[in-house]
mmJSON file of the N, C-alpha and C atoms, coordinates in Angstrom:
{"data_MODEL":{"atom_site":{
"group_PDB":["ATOM","ATOM","ATOM","ATOM","ATOM","ATOM","ATOM","ATOM","ATOM","ATOM","ATOM","ATOM","ATOM","ATOM","ATOM","ATOM","ATOM","ATOM","ATOM","ATOM","ATOM","ATOM","ATOM","ATOM","ATOM","ATOM","ATOM","ATOM","ATOM","ATOM","ATOM","ATOM","ATOM","ATOM","ATOM","ATOM","ATOM","ATOM","ATOM","ATOM","ATOM","ATOM","ATOM","ATOM","ATOM","ATOM","ATOM","ATOM","ATOM","ATOM","ATOM","ATOM","ATOM","ATOM","ATOM","ATOM","ATOM","ATOM","ATOM","ATOM","ATOM","ATOM","ATOM","ATOM","ATOM","ATOM","ATOM","ATOM","ATOM","ATOM","ATOM","ATOM","ATOM","ATOM","ATOM","ATOM","ATOM","ATOM","ATOM","ATOM","ATOM","ATOM","ATOM","ATOM","ATOM","ATOM","ATOM","ATOM","ATOM","ATOM","ATOM","ATOM","ATOM","ATOM","ATOM","ATOM","ATOM","ATOM","ATOM","ATOM","ATOM","ATOM","ATOM","ATOM","ATOM","ATOM","ATOM","ATOM","ATOM","ATOM","ATOM","ATOM","ATOM","ATOM","ATOM","ATOM","ATOM","ATOM","ATOM","ATOM","ATOM","ATOM","ATOM","ATOM","ATOM","ATOM","ATOM","ATOM","ATOM","ATOM","ATOM","ATOM","ATOM","ATOM","ATOM","ATOM","ATOM","ATOM","ATOM","ATOM","ATOM","ATOM","ATOM","ATOM","ATOM","ATOM","ATOM","ATOM","ATOM","ATOM","ATOM","ATOM","ATOM","ATOM","ATOM","ATOM","ATOM","ATOM","ATOM","ATOM","ATOM","ATOM","ATOM","ATOM","ATOM","ATOM","ATOM","ATOM","ATOM","ATOM","ATOM","ATOM","ATOM","ATOM","ATOM","ATOM","ATOM","ATOM","ATOM","ATOM","ATOM","ATOM","ATOM","ATOM","ATOM","ATOM","ATOM","ATOM","ATOM","ATOM","ATOM","ATOM","ATOM","ATOM","ATOM","ATOM","ATOM","ATOM","ATOM","ATOM","ATOM","ATOM","ATOM","ATOM","ATOM","ATOM","ATOM","ATOM","ATOM","ATOM","ATOM","ATOM","ATOM","ATOM","ATOM","ATOM"],
"id":[1,2,3,4,5,6,7,8,9,10,11,12,13,14,15,16,17,18,19,20,21,22,23,24,25,26,27,28,29,30,31,32,33,34,35,36,37,38,39,40,41,42,43,44,45,46,47,48,49,50,51,52,53,54,55,56,57,58,59,60,61,62,63,64,65,66,67,68,69,70,71,72,73,74,75,76,77,78,79,80,81,82,83,84,85,86,87,88,89,90,91,92,93,94,95,96,97,98,99,100,101,102,103,104,105,106,107,108,109,110,111,112,113,114,115,116,117,118,119,120,121,122,123,124,125,126,127,128,129,130,131,132,133,134,135,136,137,138,139,140,141,142,143,144,145,146,147,148,149,150,151,152,153,154,155,156,157,158,159,160,161,162,163,164,165,166,167,168,169,170,171,172,173,174,175,176,177,178,179,180,181,182,183,184,185,186,187,188,189,190,191,192,193,194,195,196,197,198,199,200,201,202,203,204,205,206,207,208,209,210,211,212,213,214,215,216],
"type_symbol":["N","C","C","N","C","C","N","C","C","N","C","C","N","C","C","N","C","C","N","C","C","N","C","C","N","C","C","N","C","C","N","C","C","N","C","C","N","C","C","N","C","C","N","C","C","N","C","C","N","C","C","N","C","C","N","C","C","N","C","C","N","C","C","N","C","C","N","C","C","N","C","C","N","C","C","N","C","C","N","C","C","N","C","C","N","C","C","N","C","C","N","C","C","N","C","C","N","C","C","N","C","C","N","C","C","N","C","C","N","C","C","N","C","C","N","C","C","N","C","C","N","C","C","N","C","C","N","C","C","N","C","C","N","C","C","N","C","C","N","C","C","N","C","C","N","C","C","N","C","C","N","C","C","N","C","C","N","C","C","N","C","C","N","C","C","N","C","C","N","C","C","N","C","C","N","C","C","N","C","C","N","C","C","N","C","C","N","C","C","N","C","C","N","C","C","N","C","C","N","C","C","N","C","C","N","C","C","N","C","C","N","C","C","N","C","C"],
"label_atom_id":["N","CA","C","N","CA","C","N","CA","C","N","CA","C","N","CA","C","N","CA","C","N","CA","C","N","CA","C","N","CA","C","N","CA","C","N","CA","C","N","CA","C","N","CA","C","N","CA","C","N","CA","C","N","CA","C","N","CA","C","N","CA","C","N","CA","C","N","CA","C","N","CA","C","N","CA","C","N","CA","C","N","CA","C","N","CA","C","N","CA","C","N","CA","C","N","CA","C","N","CA","C","N","CA","C","N","CA","C","N","CA","C","N","CA","C","N","CA","C","N","CA","C","N","CA","C","N","CA","C","N","CA","C","N","CA","C","N","CA","C","N","CA","C","N","CA","C","N","CA","C","N","CA","C","N","CA","C","N","CA","C","N","CA","C","N","CA","C","N","CA","C","N","CA","C","N","CA","C","N","CA","C","N","CA","C","N","CA","C","N","CA","C","N","CA","C","N","CA","C","N","CA","C","N","CA","C","N","CA","C","N","CA","C","N","CA","C","N","CA","C","N","CA","C","N","CA","C","N","CA","C","N","CA","C","N","CA","C","N","CA","C","N","CA","C","N","CA","C","N","CA","C"],
"label_alt_id":[null,null,null,null,null,null,null,null,null,null,null,null,null,null,null,null,null,null,null,null,null,null,null,null,null,null,null,null,null,null,null,null,null,null,null,null,null,null,null,null,null,null,null,null,null,null,null,null,null,null,null,null,null,null,null,null,null,null,null,null,null,null,null,null,null,null,null,null,null,null,null,null,null,null,null,null,null,null,null,null,null,null,null,null,null,null,null,null,null,null,null,null,null,null,null,null,null,null,null,null,null,null,null,null,null,null,null,null,null,null,null,null,null,null,null,null,null,null,null,null,null,null,null,null,null,null,null,null,null,null,null,null,null,null,null,null,null,null,null,null,null,null,null,null,null,null,null,null,null,null,null,null,null,null,null,null,null,null,null,null,null,null,null,null,null,null,null,null,null,null,null,null,null,null,null,null,null,null,null,null,null,null,null,null,null,null,null,null,null,null,null,null,null,null,null,null,null,null,null,null,null,null,null,null,null,null,null,null,null,null,null,null,null,null,null,null],
"label_comp_id":["MET","MET","MET","GLU","GLU","GLU","CYS","CYS","CYS","LYS","LYS","LYS","ILE","ILE","ILE","ASP","ASP","ASP","LYS","LYS","LYS","LYS","LYS","LYS","GLU","GLU","GLU","ASN","ASN","ASN","TRP","TRP","TRP","GLU","GLU","GLU","GLY","GLY","GLY","LYS","LYS","LYS","GLN","GLN","GLN","VAL","VAL","VAL","ASP","ASP","ASP","VAL","VAL","VAL","LEU","LEU","LEU","GLY","GLY","GLY","GLU","GLU","GLU","CYS","CYS","CYS","TYR","TYR","TYR","GLU","GLU","GLU","PRO","PRO","PRO","GLY","GLY","GLY","LEU","LEU","LEU","ALA","ALA","ALA","LYS","LYS","LYS","GLY","GLY","GLY","THR","THR","THR","VAL","VAL","VAL","PRO","PRO","PRO","TRP","TRP","TRP","LYS","LYS","LYS","LYS","LYS","LYS","HIS","HIS","HIS","LEU","LEU","LEU","GLU","GLU","GLU","SER","SER","SER","ARG","ARG","ARG","ALA","ALA","ALA","GLU","GLU","GLU","TYR","TYR","TYR","VAL","VAL","VAL","ALA","ALA","ALA","TYR","TYR","TYR","LEU","LEU","LEU","LYS","LYS","LYS","GLN","GLN","GLN","THR","THR","THR","GLU","GLU","GLU","ARG","ARG","ARG","TYR","TYR","TYR","TRP","TRP","TRP","TYR","TYR","TYR","SER","SER","SER","PRO","PRO","PRO","ASN","ASN","ASN","ASP","ASP","ASP","GLU","GLU","GLU","TRP","TRP","TRP","PHE","PHE","PHE","GLY","GLY","GLY","SER","SER","SER","GLU","GLU","GLU","LYS","LYS","LYS","ARG","ARG","ARG","LYS","LYS","LYS","THR","THR","THR","PRO","PRO","PRO","ALA","ALA","ALA"],
"label_asym_id":["A","A","A","A","A","A","A","A","A","A","A","A","A","A","A","A","A","A","A","A","A","A","A","A","A","A","A","A","A","A","A","A","A","A","A","A","A","A","A","A","A","A","A","A","A","A","A","A","A","A","A","A","A","A","A","A","A","A","A","A","A","A","A","A","A","A","A","A","A","A","A","A","A","A","A","A","A","A","A","A","A","A","A","A","A","A","A","A","A","A","A","A","A","A","A","A","A","A","A","A","A","A","A","A","A","A","A","A","A","A","A","A","A","A","A","A","A","A","A","A","A","A","A","A","A","A","A","A","A","A","A","A","A","A","A","A","A","A","A","A","A","A","A","A","A","A","A","A","A","A","A","A","A","A","A","A","A","A","A","A","A","A","A","A","A","A","A","A","A","A","A","A","A","A","A","A","A","A","A","A","A","A","A","A","A","A","A","A","A","A","A","A","A","A","A","A","A","A","A","A","A","A","A","A","A","A","A","A","A","A","A","A","A","A","A","A"],
"label_entity_id":["1","1","1","1","1","1","1","1","1","1","1","1","1","1","1","1","1","1","1","1","1","1","1","1","1","1","1","1","1","1","1","1","1","1","1","1","1","1","1","1","1","1","1","1","1","1","1","1","1","1","1","1","1","1","1","1","1","1","1","1","1","1","1","1","1","1","1","1","1","1","1","1","1","1","1","1","1","1","1","1","1","1","1","1","1","1","1","1","1","1","1","1","1","1","1","1","1","1","1","1","1","1","1","1","1","1","1","1","1","1","1","1","1","1","1","1","1","1","1","1","1","1","1","1","1","1","1","1","1","1","1","1","1","1","1","1","1","1","1","1","1","1","1","1","1","1","1","1","1","1","1","1","1","1","1","1","1","1","1","1","1","1","1","1","1","1","1","1","1","1","1","1","1","1","1","1","1","1","1","1","1","1","1","1","1","1","1","1","1","1","1","1","1","1","1","1","1","1","1","1","1","1","1","1","1","1","1","1","1","1","1","1","1","1","1","1"],
"label_seq_id":[1,1,1,2,2,2,3,3,3,4,4,4,5,5,5,6,6,6,7,7,7,8,8,8,9,9,9,10,10,10,11,11,11,12,12,12,13,13,13,14,14,14,15,15,15,16,16,16,17,17,17,18,18,18,19,19,19,20,20,20,21,21,21,22,22,22,23,23,23,24,24,24,25,25,25,26,26,26,27,27,27,28,28,28,29,29,29,30,30,30,31,31,31,32,32,32,33,33,33,34,34,34,35,35,35,36,36,36,37,37,37,38,38,38,39,39,39,40,40,40,41,41,41,42,42,42,43,43,43,44,44,44,45,45,45,46,46,46,47,47,47,48,48,48,49,49,49,50,50,50,51,51,51,52,52,52,53,53,53,54,54,54,55,55,55,56,56,56,57,57,57,58,58,58,59,59,59,60,60,60,61,61,61,62,62,62,63,63,63,64,64,64,65,65,65,66,66,66,67,67,67,68,68,68,69,69,69,70,70,70,71,71,71,72,72,72],
"pdbx_PDB_ins_code":[null,null,null,null,null,null,null,null,null,null,null,null,null,null,null,null,null,null,null,null,null,null,null,null,null,null,null,null,null,null,null,null,null,null,null,null,null,null,null,null,null,null,null,null,null,null,null,null,null,null,null,null,null,null,null,null,null,null,null,null,null,null,null,null,null,null,null,null,null,null,null,null,null,null,null,null,null,null,null,null,null,null,null,null,null,null,null,null,null,null,null,null,null,null,null,null,null,null,null,null,null,null,null,null,null,null,null,null,null,null,null,null,null,null,null,null,null,null,null,null,null,null,null,null,null,null,null,null,null,null,null,null,null,null,null,null,null,null,null,null,null,null,null,null,null,null,null,null,null,null,null,null,null,null,null,null,null,null,null,null,null,null,null,null,null,null,null,null,null,null,null,null,null,null,null,null,null,null,null,null,null,null,null,null,null,null,null,null,null,null,null,null,null,null,null,null,null,null,null,null,null,null,null,null,null,null,null,null,null,null,null,null,null,null,null,null],
"Cartn_x":[-9.6,-10.558,-10.727,-11.871,-12.036,-12.548,-12.041,-12.506,-13.35,-14.395,-15.31,-14.685,-14.606,-14.049,-15.168,-15.369,-16.421,-15.768,-16.492,-16.1,-16.778,-15.994,-16.595,-15.955,-16.497,-15.943,-15.198,-13.958,-13.205,-13.526,-12.842,-13.172,-12.903,-12.064,-11.796,-12.814,-13.705,-14.612,-14.241,-13.005,-12.424,-13.087,-13.26,-13.622,-12.428,-12.509,-11.425,-11.976,-11.156,-11.468,-11.278,-12.319,-12.327,-12.496,-11.621,-11.78,-12.92,-13.84,-15.023,-14.962,-15.997,-16.108,-14.991,-14.251,-13.149,-13.038,-13.942,-13.997,-14.535,-14.242,-14.902,-16.2,-17.256,-18.556,-18.6,-19.447,-19.615,-19.359,-19.335,-19.205,-17.749,-17.27,-15.986,-15.84,-14.704,-14.533,-14.127,-14.311,-13.964,-13.421,-12.959,-12.417,-10.888,-10.309,-8.904,-8.427,-7.54,-7.095,-6.068,-6.46,-5.635,-5.009,-5.671,-5.057,-3.728,-3.529,-2.3,-1.119,-1.264,-0.192,0.358,-0.39,0.001,0.595,1.761,2.588,2.289,1.912,1.628,0.328,-0.126,-1.352,-1.275,-0.058,0.124,-0.139,0.422,0.241,-1.267,-1.961,-3.39,-4.122,-3.936,-4.664,-4.297,-3.07,-2.717,-3.431,-3.543,-4.314,-5.767,-6.362,-7.735,-7.94,-7.093,-7.171,-7.035,-6.149,-5.985,-7.21,-7.76,-8.925,-10.13,-10.255,-11.437,-11.192,-9.949,-9.663,-9.98,-9.681,-10.03,-11.521,-12.297,-13.728,-14.575,-14.117,-15.033,-14.615,-13.429,-12.957,-13.583,-13.717,-14.243,-13.205,-13.773,-12.965,-11.809,-11.909,-10.856,-9.692,-9.76,-8.682,-7.929,-8.339,-7.656,-6.425,-5.525,-4.33,-3.801,-2.939,-2.352,-3.338,-3.352,-4.202,-5.613,-5.855,-7.19,-8.022,-7.4,-8.124,-8.756,-10.018,-10.708,-10.46,-10.379,-10.204,-11.51,-12.602,-13.984,-14.816,-15.512,-16.314,-17.409,-17.806,-18.809,-20.231],
"Cartn_y":[188.619,188.434,186.891,186.326,184.978,184.789,183.886,183.553,182.256,182.325,181.151,180.063,178.855,177.847,176.828,176.665,175.714,174.466,173.341,172.052,171.863,171.624,171.428,170.154,169.662,168.489,168.929,168.47,168.783,167.918,168.018,167.305,165.751,165.455,164.028,163.432,164.227,163.747,163.84,164.367,164.449,165.78,165.707,166.877,167.758,169.01,169.994,171.212,171.881,173.116,174.376,175.204,176.344,177.579,178.497,179.789,180.533,180.896,181.625,183.088,183.639,185.078,185.422,186.455,186.837,188.392,188.941,190.413,190.848,192.015,192.503,193.185,192.835,193.443,194.912,195.618,197.02,197.865,199.137,200.107,200.599,201.216,201.797,202.928,203.22,204.299,205.633,205.782,207.015,206.756,207.808,207.682,207.589,207.102,206.966,208.21,209.07,210.271,209.935,209.403,208.971,210.152,211.345,212.482,212.968,212.696,213.208,212.534,211.295,210.504,210.955,211.775,212.347,213.699,213.836,215.104,216.218,216.007,217.165,217.13,218.124,218.097,217.133,217.054,216.194,214.655,214.288,212.966,212.699,213.715,213.613,213.395,214.23,214.075,212.743,212.328,211.052,209.878,209.973,208.956,208.866,210.052,210.047,209.556,209.92,209.381,207.898,207.381,205.921,205.205,205.696,204.995,205.177,206.232,206.385,205.447,205.28,204.353,202.96,202.512,201.268,201.014,201.972,201.752,201.963,202.921,203.357,203.055,202.509,202.26,200.981,200.866,199.607,198.421,197.266,196.104,195.833,196.37,196.101,197.003,198.067,198.89,198.433,197.328,196.847,196.098,195.902,195.198,194.358,193.452,192.651,191.819,191.829,190.969,191.497,192.734,193.282,192.761,192.281,191.849,190.487,190.399,189.127,188.316,187.038,186.267,186.195,186.145,186.098,187.272,188.05,189.068,188.58,189.4,189.014,188.991],
"Cartn_z":[56.971,56.012,55.753,55.785,55.479,54.068,53.372,52.0,52.0,51.216,51.094,50.22,50.638,49.879,49.55,48.212,47.706,47.277,47.426,46.885,45.559,44.457,43.105,42.537,41.535,40.819,39.559,39.51,38.232,37.118,35.985,34.769,34.957,35.91,36.101,37.087,37.75,38.601,40.117,40.388,41.737,42.317,43.69,44.405,44.694,44.349,44.575,45.29,46.022,46.723,45.702,45.677,44.796,45.654,45.487,46.214,45.762,46.632,46.275,46.678,47.214,47.584,48.579,48.24,49.201,49.19,49.905,50.021,51.418,51.773,52.933,52.596,53.408,53.11,53.427,52.787,53.034,51.804,51.981,50.899,50.871,49.742,49.696,50.655,51.168,52.069,51.534,50.233,49.569,48.177,47.531,46.181,46.241,45.108,45.003,44.268,44.815,44.109,42.969,41.892,40.892,40.074,40.134,39.441,39.992,41.242,41.856,41.403,40.756,40.289,38.925,38.266,36.909,37.121,36.647,37.005,36.126,34.844,33.967,33.291,32.664,31.87,30.664,30.133,28.989,29.39,30.539,30.996,31.272,31.779,32.125,30.876,29.779,28.556,27.891,27.951,27.32,28.082,29.379,30.122,29.698,29.618,29.192,27.739,26.887,25.486,25.473,26.274,26.176,26.79,27.886,28.369,27.544,26.836,25.894,24.724,24.257,23.177,23.651,24.814,25.335,25.392,25.909,26.077,24.905,23.971,22.955,21.57,21.315,19.982,19.443,18.157,17.527,17.744,17.681,17.98,17.029,15.752,14.786,15.026,15.869,16.233,17.434,18.138,19.309,18.857,19.861,19.543,20.75,20.543,21.547,22.358,23.638,24.454,24.516,24.057,24.046,22.906,21.822,20.628,20.849,20.416,20.396,19.166,19.314,18.045,17.292,17.966,17.254,17.921,16.99,17.564,18.537,19.446,20.391,19.811],
"occupancy":[1.0,1.0,1.0,1.0,1.0,1.0,1.0,1.0,1.0,1.0,1.0,1.0,1.0,1.0,1.0,1.0,1.0,1.0,1.0,1.0,1.0,1.0,1.0,1.0,1.0,1.0,1.0,1.0,1.0,1.0,1.0,1.0,1.0,1.0,1.0,1.0,1.0,1.0,1.0,1.0,1.0,1.0,1.0,1.0,1.0,1.0,1.0,1.0,1.0,1.0,1.0,1.0,1.0,1.0,1.0,1.0,1.0,1.0,1.0,1.0,1.0,1.0,1.0,1.0,1.0,1.0,1.0,1.0,1.0,1.0,1.0,1.0,1.0,1.0,1.0,1.0,1.0,1.0,1.0,1.0,1.0,1.0,1.0,1.0,1.0,1.0,1.0,1.0,1.0,1.0,1.0,1.0,1.0,1.0,1.0,1.0,1.0,1.0,1.0,1.0,1.0,1.0,1.0,1.0,1.0,1.0,1.0,1.0,1.0,1.0,1.0,1.0,1.0,1.0,1.0,1.0,1.0,1.0,1.0,1.0,1.0,1.0,1.0,1.0,1.0,1.0,1.0,1.0,1.0,1.0,1.0,1.0,1.0,1.0,1.0,1.0,1.0,1.0,1.0,1.0,1.0,1.0,1.0,1.0,1.0,1.0,1.0,1.0,1.0,1.0,1.0,1.0,1.0,1.0,1.0,1.0,1.0,1.0,1.0,1.0,1.0,1.0,1.0,1.0,1.0,1.0,1.0,1.0,1.0,1.0,1.0,1.0,1.0,1.0,1.0,1.0,1.0,1.0,1.0,1.0,1.0,1.0,1.0,1.0,1.0,1.0,1.0,1.0,1.0,1.0,1.0,1.0,1.0,1.0,1.0,1.0,1.0,1.0,1.0,1.0,1.0,1.0,1.0,1.0,1.0,1.0,1.0,1.0,1.0,1.0,1.0,1.0,1.0,1.0,1.0,1.0],
"B_iso_or_equiv":[0.0,0.0,0.0,0.0,0.0,0.0,0.0,0.0,0.0,0.0,0.0,0.0,0.0,0.0,0.0,0.0,0.0,0.0,0.0,0.0,0.0,0.0,0.0,0.0,0.0,0.0,0.0,0.0,0.0,0.0,0.0,0.0,0.0,0.0,0.0,0.0,0.0,0.0,0.0,0.0,0.0,0.0,0.0,0.0,0.0,0.0,0.0,0.0,0.0,0.0,0.0,0.0,0.0,0.0,0.0,0.0,0.0,0.0,0.0,0.0,0.0,0.0,0.0,0.0,0.0,0.0,0.0,0.0,0.0,0.0,0.0,0.0,0.0,0.0,0.0,0.0,0.0,0.0,0.0,0.0,0.0,0.0,0.0,0.0,0.0,0.0,0.0,0.0,0.0,0.0,0.0,0.0,0.0,0.0,0.0,0.0,0.0,0.0,0.0,0.0,0.0,0.0,0.0,0.0,0.0,0.0,0.0,0.0,0.0,0.0,0.0,0.0,0.0,0.0,0.0,0.0,0.0,0.0,0.0,0.0,0.0,0.0,0.0,0.0,0.0,0.0,0.0,0.0,0.0,0.0,0.0,0.0,0.0,0.0,0.0,0.0,0.0,0.0,0.0,0.0,0.0,0.0,0.0,0.0,0.0,0.0,0.0,0.0,0.0,0.0,0.0,0.0,0.0,0.0,0.0,0.0,0.0,0.0,0.0,0.0,0.0,0.0,0.0,0.0,0.0,0.0,0.0,0.0,0.0,0.0,0.0,0.0,0.0,0.0,0.0,0.0,0.0,0.0,0.0,0.0,0.0,0.0,0.0,0.0,0.0,0.0,0.0,0.0,0.0,0.0,0.0,0.0,0.0,0.0,0.0,0.0,0.0,0.0,0.0,0.0,0.0,0.0,0.0,0.0,0.0,0.0,0.0,0.0,0.0,0.0,0.0,0.0,0.0,0.0,0.0,0.0],
"pdbx_formal_charge":[null,null,null,null,null,null,null,null,null,null,null,null,null,null,null,null,null,null,null,null,null,null,null,null,null,null,null,null,null,null,null,null,null,null,null,null,null,null,null,null,null,null,null,null,null,null,null,null,null,null,null,null,null,null,null,null,null,null,null,null,null,null,null,null,null,null,null,null,null,null,null,null,null,null,null,null,null,null,null,null,null,null,null,null,null,null,null,null,null,null,null,null,null,null,null,null,null,null,null,null,null,null,null,null,null,null,null,null,null,null,null,null,null,null,null,null,null,null,null,null,null,null,null,null,null,null,null,null,null,null,null,null,null,null,null,null,null,null,null,null,null,null,null,null,null,null,null,null,null,null,null,null,null,null,null,null,null,null,null,null,null,null,null,null,null,null,null,null,null,null,null,null,null,null,null,null,null,null,null,null,null,null,null,null,null,null,null,null,null,null,null,null,null,null,null,null,null,null,null,null,null,null,null,null,null,null,null,null,null,null,null,null,null,null,null,null],
"auth_seq_id":[1,1,1,2,2,2,3,3,3,4,4,4,5,5,5,6,6,6,7,7,7,8,8,8,9,9,9,10,10,10,11,11,11,12,12,12,13,13,13,14,14,14,15,15,15,16,16,16,17,17,17,18,18,18,19,19,19,20,20,20,21,21,21,22,22,22,23,23,23,24,24,24,25,25,25,26,26,26,27,27,27,28,28,28,29,29,29,30,30,30,31,31,31,32,32,32,33,33,33,34,34,34,35,35,35,36,36,36,37,37,37,38,38,38,39,39,39,40,40,40,41,41,41,42,42,42,43,43,43,44,44,44,45,45,45,46,46,46,47,47,47,48,48,48,49,49,49,50,50,50,51,51,51,52,52,52,53,53,53,54,54,54,55,55,55,56,56,56,57,57,57,58,58,58,59,59,59,60,60,60,61,61,61,62,62,62,63,63,63,64,64,64,65,65,65,66,66,66,67,67,67,68,68,68,69,69,69,70,70,70,71,71,71,72,72,72],
"auth_comp_id":["MET","MET","MET","GLU","GLU","GLU","CYS","CYS","CYS","LYS","LYS","LYS","ILE","ILE","ILE","ASP","ASP","ASP","LYS","LYS","LYS","LYS","LYS","LYS","GLU","GLU","GLU","ASN","ASN","ASN","TRP","TRP","TRP","GLU","GLU","GLU","GLY","GLY","GLY","LYS","LYS","LYS","GLN","GLN","GLN","VAL","VAL","VAL","ASP","ASP","ASP","VAL","VAL","VAL","LEU","LEU","LEU","GLY","GLY","GLY","GLU","GLU","GLU","CYS","CYS","CYS","TYR","TYR","TYR","GLU","GLU","GLU","PRO","PRO","PRO","GLY","GLY","GLY","LEU","LEU","LEU","ALA","ALA","ALA","LYS","LYS","LYS","GLY","GLY","GLY","THR","THR","THR","VAL","VAL","VAL","PRO","PRO","PRO","TRP","TRP","TRP","LYS","LYS","LYS","LYS","LYS","LYS","HIS","HIS","HIS","LEU","LEU","LEU","GLU","GLU","GLU","SER","SER","SER","ARG","ARG","ARG","ALA","ALA","ALA","GLU","GLU","GLU","TYR","TYR","TYR","VAL","VAL","VAL","ALA","ALA","ALA","TYR","TYR","TYR","LEU","LEU","LEU","LYS","LYS","LYS","GLN","GLN","GLN","THR","THR","THR","GLU","GLU","GLU","ARG","ARG","ARG","TYR","TYR","TYR","TRP","TRP","TRP","TYR","TYR","TYR","SER","SER","SER","PRO","PRO","PRO","ASN","ASN","ASN","ASP","ASP","ASP","GLU","GLU","GLU","TRP","TRP","TRP","PHE","PHE","PHE","GLY","GLY","GLY","SER","SER","SER","GLU","GLU","GLU","LYS","LYS","LYS","ARG","ARG","ARG","LYS","LYS","LYS","THR","THR","THR","PRO","PRO","PRO","ALA","ALA","ALA"],
"auth_asym_id":["A","A","A","A","A","A","A","A","A","A","A","A","A","A","A","A","A","A","A","A","A","A","A","A","A","A","A","A","A","A","A","A","A","A","A","A","A","A","A","A","A","A","A","A","A","A","A","A","A","A","A","A","A","A","A","A","A","A","A","A","A","A","A","A","A","A","A","A","A","A","A","A","A","A","A","A","A","A","A","A","A","A","A","A","A","A","A","A","A","A","A","A","A","A","A","A","A","A","A","A","A","A","A","A","A","A","A","A","A","A","A","A","A","A","A","A","A","A","A","A","A","A","A","A","A","A","A","A","A","A","A","A","A","A","A","A","A","A","A","A","A","A","A","A","A","A","A","A","A","A","A","A","A","A","A","A","A","A","A","A","A","A","A","A","A","A","A","A","A","A","A","A","A","A","A","A","A","A","A","A","A","A","A","A","A","A","A","A","A","A","A","A","A","A","A","A","A","A","A","A","A","A","A","A","A","A","A","A","A","A","A","A","A","A","A","A"],
"auth_atom_id":["N","CA","C","N","CA","C","N","CA","C","N","CA","C","N","CA","C","N","CA","C","N","CA","C","N","CA","C","N","CA","C","N","CA","C","N","CA","C","N","CA","C","N","CA","C","N","CA","C","N","CA","C","N","CA","C","N","CA","C","N","CA","C","N","CA","C","N","CA","C","N","CA","C","N","CA","C","N","CA","C","N","CA","C","N","CA","C","N","CA","C","N","CA","C","N","CA","C","N","CA","C","N","CA","C","N","CA","C","N","CA","C","N","CA","C","N","CA","C","N","CA","C","N","CA","C","N","CA","C","N","CA","C","N","CA","C","N","CA","C","N","CA","C","N","CA","C","N","CA","C","N","CA","C","N","CA","C","N","CA","C","N","CA","C","N","CA","C","N","CA","C","N","CA","C","N","CA","C","N","CA","C","N","CA","C","N","CA","C","N","CA","C","N","CA","C","N","CA","C","N","CA","C","N","CA","C","N","CA","C","N","CA","C","N","CA","C","N","CA","C","N","CA","C","N","CA","C","N","CA","C","N","CA","C","N","CA","C","N","CA","C","N","CA","C","N","CA","C","N","CA","C"],
"pdbx_PDB_model_num":[1,1,1,1,1,1,1,1,1,1,1,1,1,1,1,1,1,1,1,1,1,1,1,1,1,1,1,1,1,1,1,1,1,1,1,1,1,1,1,1,1,1,1,1,1,1,1,1,1,1,1,1,1,1,1,1,1,1,1,1,1,1,1,1,1,1,1,1,1,1,1,1,1,1,1,1,1,1,1,1,1,1,1,1,1,1,1,1,1,1,1,1,1,1,1,1,1,1,1,1,1,1,1,1,1,1,1,1,1,1,1,1,1,1,1,1,1,1,1,1,1,1,1,1,1,1,1,1,1,1,1,1,1,1,1,1,1,1,1,1,1,1,1,1,1,1,1,1,1,1,1,1,1,1,1,1,1,1,1,1,1,1,1,1,1,1,1,1,1,1,1,1,1,1,1,1,1,1,1,1,1,1,1,1,1,1,1,1,1,1,1,1,1,1,1,1,1,1,1,1,1,1,1,1,1,1,1,1,1,1,1,1,1,1,1,1]
}}}
């Protein structure tokens, strides 16, 4: 796989190489069977609750690296 390398100017005005697009063209070859990695129903439910909290909770309930210093 070849990665595209762009020449850009940094803050000092020097030309530097910047790694650009680096992916294989085309579509995904199927789905990832993530459910098989969870052993019990309790783990499955805990995983779903965690992902819903991440995507749908208000910003003031976030913690750690998820929390923004200023609201968007």
